[in-house]
C-alpha positions in Angstrom: 14.6 14.9 -18.3 17.5 13.2 -20.1 17.3 9.5 -21.3 19.8 8.3 -18.6 17.7 9.8 -15.8 14.4 8.4 -17.3 15.9 4.9 -17.1 15.5 5.2 -13.3 11.8 6.2 -13.6 8.8 3.8 -13.5 5.1 4.5 -13.5 3.2 3.4 -10.4 -0.6 3.2 -10.0 -2.5 3.0 -6.7 -6.0 1.6 -7.3 -8.3 1.9 -4.4 -12.0 1.8 -3.6 -12.4 5.5 -3.8 -9.6 6.8 -6.0 -7.1 5.8 -8.6 -3.8 7.6 -8.3 -0.8 7.4 -10.6 2.6 9.1 -11.1 6.0 8.5 -12.6 8.5 7.7 -9.8 12.2 8.3 -9.5 13.3 4.9 -8.1 16.4 6.3 -6.5 14.5 8.8 -4.3 10.8 7.9 -4.3 10.0 11.4 -5.6 7.4 11.9 -8.3 8.9 13.4 -11.4 5.6 14.8 -12.6 2.4 15.8 -10.9 0.3 12.9 -9.5 -3.0 12.2 -11.3 -6.0 11.2 -9.3 -9.3 10.0 -10.7 -12.3 9.0 -8.5 -12.9 5.2 -8.8 -16.1 4.7 -10.8 -19.0 2.9 -9.3 -18.8 0.2 -12.0 -15.1 -0.3 -11.5 -14.8 -3.5 -13.6 -11.4 -4.6 -14.8 -12.2 -3.3 -18.3 -13.3 0.2 -17.1 -10.3 0.5 -14.8 -7.9 -0.6 -17.4 -9.1 2.2 -19.7 -8.4 4.7 -16.9 -4.9 3.3 -16.5 -4.3 3.6 -20.2 -5.3 7.3 -20.1 -2.9 7.9 -17.2 -0.1 6.3 -19.1 -0.9 8.3 -22.3 -0.3 11.5 -20.3 3.3 10.4 -19.7 4.6 8.9 -23.0 8.2 9.5 -22.0 7.9 6.9 -19.1 8.5 3.5 -20.7 9.0 0.0 -19.3 6.9 -2.1 -16.9 4.2 -0.6 -14.8 3.3 -1.4 -11.2 -0.3 -1.5 -10.0 -1.7 -1.9 -6.5 -5.0 -3.6 -5.9 -6.8 -3.6 -2.5 -7.1 -7.3 -2.1 -5.3 -10.6 -1.8 -2.9 -11.1 -4.8 -1.5 -14.6 -5.6 0.8 -14.8 -8.6 -1.2 -11.9 -10.2 -4.6 -13.3 -9.5 -7.0 -11.3 -7.3 -8.6 -13.1 -4.4 -10.7 -11.5 -1.7 -11.1 -7.8 -2.5 -14.2 -6.4 -0.8 -13.6 -2.7 -1.5 -13.7 -2.9 -5.3 -16.1 -4.3 -7.9 -16.8 -8.0 -7.4 -15.9 -8.8 -11.0 -12.2 -8.5 -10.0 -12.3 -11.6 -7.9 -10.6 -14.6 -9.6 -9.2 -12.4 -12.4 -5.6 -12.8 -13.5 -5.0 -9.1 -13.2 -1.4 -9.1 -14.2 -2.2 -10.9 -17.5 -5.4 -8.9 -18.2 -3.7 -5.5 -17.6 -0.6 -6.4 -19.5 -2.7 -7.3 -22.6 -5.0 -4.2 -22.2 -2.1 -1.7 -21.8 0.3 -3.3 -24.2 3.2 -3.3 -21.7 4.3 -5.5 -18.8 2.2 -4.9 -15.7 2.9 -6.2 -12.2 0.2 -6.2 -9.6 0.6 -6.2 -5.8 -1.6 -5.8 -2.7 -1.8 -2.1 -1.7 -0.4 -2.6 1.8 2.4 -4.8 0.5 3.3 -1.9 -1.9 3.5 0.5 1.0 5.7 -1.9 3.0 8.1 -2.3 0.1 8.3 1.5 -0.3 9.0 2.0 3.4 11.7 -0.7 3.6 13.4 0.5 0.4 13.2 4.3 0.8 11.4 5.1 4.0 11.2 4.5 7.7 12.3 0.8 7.6 15.3 1.4 5.3 18.3 -0.5 6.5 16.4 -2.3 9.2 16.8 -6.1 9.7 14.7 -8.7 11.4 10.9 -8.6 11.2 9.3 -5.3 10.3 5.5 -4.9 10.3 4.1 -2.0 8.3 0.5 -1.1 9.1 -1.7 1.4 7.2 -4.5 2.9 9.2 -7.4 4.1 7.0 -10.8 2.8 6.0 -9.5 -0.5 7.3 -6.1 -1.7 8.5 -3.6 -2.8 5.8 -0.5 -4.6 6.8 2.8 -5.8 5.3 5.5 -8.0 6.7 9.2 -7.7 5.7 12.0 -9.9 7.0 15.5 -8.6 6.4 14.1 -6.3 3.8 12.3 -9.0 1.8 8.5 -8.8 1.5 6.3 -11.6 2.8 3.1 -11.1 0.7 -0.5 -11.2 1.9 0.1 -10.7 5.6 -3.5 -9.6 6.3 -3.4 -8.5 10.0 -6.3 -6.1 9.9 -8.7 -9.1 9.8 -7.4 -10.6 13.0 -10.1 -11.2 15.7 -9.4 -9.7 19.1 -11.9 -10.2 21.8 -14.5 -11.4 19.3 -14.0 -8.2 17.2 -12.4 -7.9 13.8 -9.5 -5.5 14.4 -10.1 -3.1 11.6 -13.8 -2.7 12.5 -12.7 -1.5 15.9 -9.4 0.3 15.5 -9.2 1.7 12.0 -9.0 5.5 11.3 -12.5 5.3 9.9 -13.8 4.0 13.2 -12.1 6.8 15.2 -13.8 9.3 12.9 -17.2 7.6 12.9 -17.3 7.2 16.7 -15.6 10.6 17.3 -13.0 9.0 19.5 -10.4 11.2 21.2 -6.7 10.6 20.4 -6.4 9.0 23.8 -9.4 6.7 23.3 -8.2 5.6 19.9 -4.6 5.1 21.2 -6.0 2.7 23.8 -7.6 0.6 21.1 -4.4 0.7 19.1 -2.4 -0.4 22.1 -4.6 -3.5 22.4 -4.1 -4.2 18.7 -0.4 -3.8 18.6 0.1 -5.8 21.8 -1.7 -8.6 20.1 0.6 -8.4 17.1 3.6 -8.4 19.6 2.4 -11.6 21.2 1.9 -13.3 17.8 5.0 -12.2 15.9 7.6 -10.5 18.2 8.5 -7.9 15.6 11.6 -5.7 15.7 9.8 -2.6 14.4 6.3 -1.3 13.6 5.9 1.3 10.9 2.5 3.1 10.9 1.3 4.6 7.7 -1.9 5.8 6.1 -3.2 9.4 5.8 -3.4 9.7 9.6 0.4 9.2 9.9 0.8 12.9 9.2 -0.7 13.4 12.7 1.5 10.7 14.3 2.6 13.0 17.1 -1.0 13.0 18.4 -1.4 9.3 19.0 1.9 7.3 18.5 3.4 8.4 21.8 0.2 7.2 23.5 0.5 3.6 22.3 1.9 1.6 25.2 3.9 -1.3 23.7 7.4 -2.7 24.1 8.3 -2.7 20.4 9.7 0.4 18.7 6.9 2.1 16.7 7.5 4.9 14.2 5.5 6.9 11.6 5.9 6.0 7.9 8.0 8.5 5.9 6.2 8.2 2.5 2.6 8.5 3.9 0.0 8.5 1.1 2.8 8.3 -1.6 3.7 4.8 -0.5 1.3 2.8 -2.7 2.4 4.5 -5.9 6.1 4.3 -5.0 5.9 0.7 -3.9 4.1 -0.3 -7.1 6.8 1.4 -9.2 9.6 -0.2 -7.2 8.0 -3.6 -7.6 7.7 -3.3 -11.4 11.5 -2.6 -11.6 12.4 -5.4 -9.2 10.2 -7.9 -11.0 11.4 -6.9 -14.4 15.0 -7.5 -13.3 14.0 -10.8 -11.8 
């Protein structure tokens, strides 16, 4: 790939509780310009151990220069990790942006994983060109969420932890719950209807975008969700975290 084209490429890393995925991303299309790398998240996934994995990923792509974007499954405030129950507890309170920048020898920008997915969808996916309030939800082990107003990200919009009828939403309506309880699509859609109606009452959004791995089966359940707000499947699916992280690194570097 020529130098001019490489200037539009950034490396994105999606760090989760079960896997660490990374790829160089063409910022104009959201496509990976090389095969994605996936490494199982080690049990002792301390910041130092994970930083070494990130470094090995980057070493495989020496042609991709510039800042790096990294998602972290937790609350992120100015680069510092807050509540993050699905990764090693030693991450909590760490200035991840500074630590990773020093460890990797290049500028690193960290972002909540759902916020990265939201940024990807509003820039290159299902919410592109949409104005008003867009809520992006990712249905998986839990329920991640991102809020975007007129295309701008409002960080740390944690809507999976809302209590509905004395139940935490993600413990009742996440994809993992559907699988564990062997719910039919109809049964699960009824729970999702309750969840999304609750969000409608609180926020009156203009659009819901539904992501996560299950979005590839959106035709099975989205038409069964009975709400007034438009609701559509995510376009980028499981690529969204990597793409959003890469986009953030470029946006932040430009200021």
